N, C-alpha and C positions, 0 to 999 in steps of 0.2 A: 502492500502501502504506501502509494505517495501522497506526503504531504506537504501541506504550500502554506510558505510563514508567508502572511499579508501585513510588511508593514504601516506602519501610520505614516498618513499622507505630513508633510512641513512645508510650514508657510510661514516665508518673512513677511511681516508688515510693516511700513513707513507712512507718516504722513508727517508735512509741515517741513519741507524737506528744503523751501524757498530757494533755491539756486542753488545747492548743496547737494551736489552725488557722490562725492569720494564715501563717504561714510557706508552709504548705503553698497556701494560697489565693493565696500572692504567685508559688510558683515553677509553678504550673500556668496561673495566668493568662504569665509570662511565656515559659513552653515551647512551651504548645498543645496538647497529646499527645492521642494517638486513646483512650487506656485511662488510667486510676486506681488504682493496687493500694495497701492498706493491711494491711501487716503486722501489728496487732495490738497491742495496749494504747493505745488512744484509739480505738475504733471507731469512740464518738459523734462525734469531731470532724470524719468523715467527713461527717457530715449539712450539714457546714458546703458542705463543697464540691459537694455535690449538690444546694444552693440555689444557689450561683456560679453552678456549670458544668452545668447540667443537661442538656445533650446530650452527656456524656463518660461513658461508664460507668465506675464504680466497684466493686471488689471487694476486698472485707477479707473477715479473719478475725480472730477473736479471739485476744488475752494473756492473761496471766498475772493481768492486769489490770484487764481486763473482767471484773469482777465480775455484774453484774447484765444482760449480754449471754446471748443462745443461739445464738452463733453459732456455724461450726461450724470446729475448728481447725488443718482446713489445707483444703486446695481443691487441684482440678488446676482446670489453665486454660489455654484456648487461646489464644496469643499468634501469631498469623502461622499461621506450617508448623508450629508448634513448641510440644507440651504443656510445661507450667510448673508446678512442683509451689508453693504457698505457705504457709505457715504464719507463727505468731509464733516456733516455736523449744522451748520451754519441754517439749514433749513429748518431747522429742528429744534434749535434753544438749548442746544445743549451746553453754551456756556455758561446758563447762570446755572449748572448741575442739576437742574431735572433731566430727568431723562424718558418720563411718561410718553413726549409724542414719538420719538424713537424708538422706544419700548413700544408703540404702538403700530406703526411703521413695518416693523419686522416682523410680529406675531399676526397684524395681518397679512402679508406675503408669506406666510407659513417658514418662518425660518426660525431657528435655534442660535444661531448666532446674531448680533449686532457689531458695527463695527462704525469707527468713527475718531475722529482728529477735532482739528479747529482750535482745542482746547489750549495745547500745550501740555498737557498734565497724562504723563501714564499712569496706567491702571488697568483691574478688567476685576469685574468679578459678575456674581451671577444674581440678577435680578427677577423675579416673577416668571422663574423659569428661564429664564434666555441667557446666557453665558456674553456680556458685554466687555468689548474691545477696546481701548484707547493706548498706542502705543508710543502716544506725545510727540515729542519732533524730534526729525531724526536733522535739521536744521543747522540750524546756527543757536550757539547757546552757550551758558556752563552746563545745563543737563540734556544732553544729547539721547534717545534711545528710540530701541525700537522692540519689537516683540516677535518672537519664535512661537510660533501656532502650532500644536501637532495634534492630528486627528482622526483616531483609529478606528477600525475597520468596522468597528461595530457602534461611532461617535462617540468613543471616548474624545472627551477636549482638555486637551492641558497648554500650558501657557507659559513663561518665563519676559517679561522684561528685561532688554539688553541695553547696557552701554553701548555707545558710538566712541 
């Protein structure tokens, strides 16, 4: 009998790079993810990732500082067996710390994960059955962070916030 081991899907999650792609490139080179997600305010920065790592899919949404972008404000994507709602967050009033609008939008789309940026404050938690993640800012500033997100074959979620 042959057994197959299904590994977890590794996802590198970035936001708010604001013109700085070096930290993302270094993080991706070290982590070796299966997928890259950028949550806005630096959509153009993902072009450097696509050039450096052409075999890794990149998914991105537009932020409030992506002025010349015609990208979507949010997307619903599949990550292994789960659906994720990804957005920058500026249209969901996340800056005030209330996440009810974001949670409602993600729940209406049948998602188990909601990801956003905009606040430059990293963190993850479980809220009302939803896994909520903000990778912080991977751009400029003293506290530059990103998130290692892993989705297991049965939908298990693990996450770590990492310094750049």
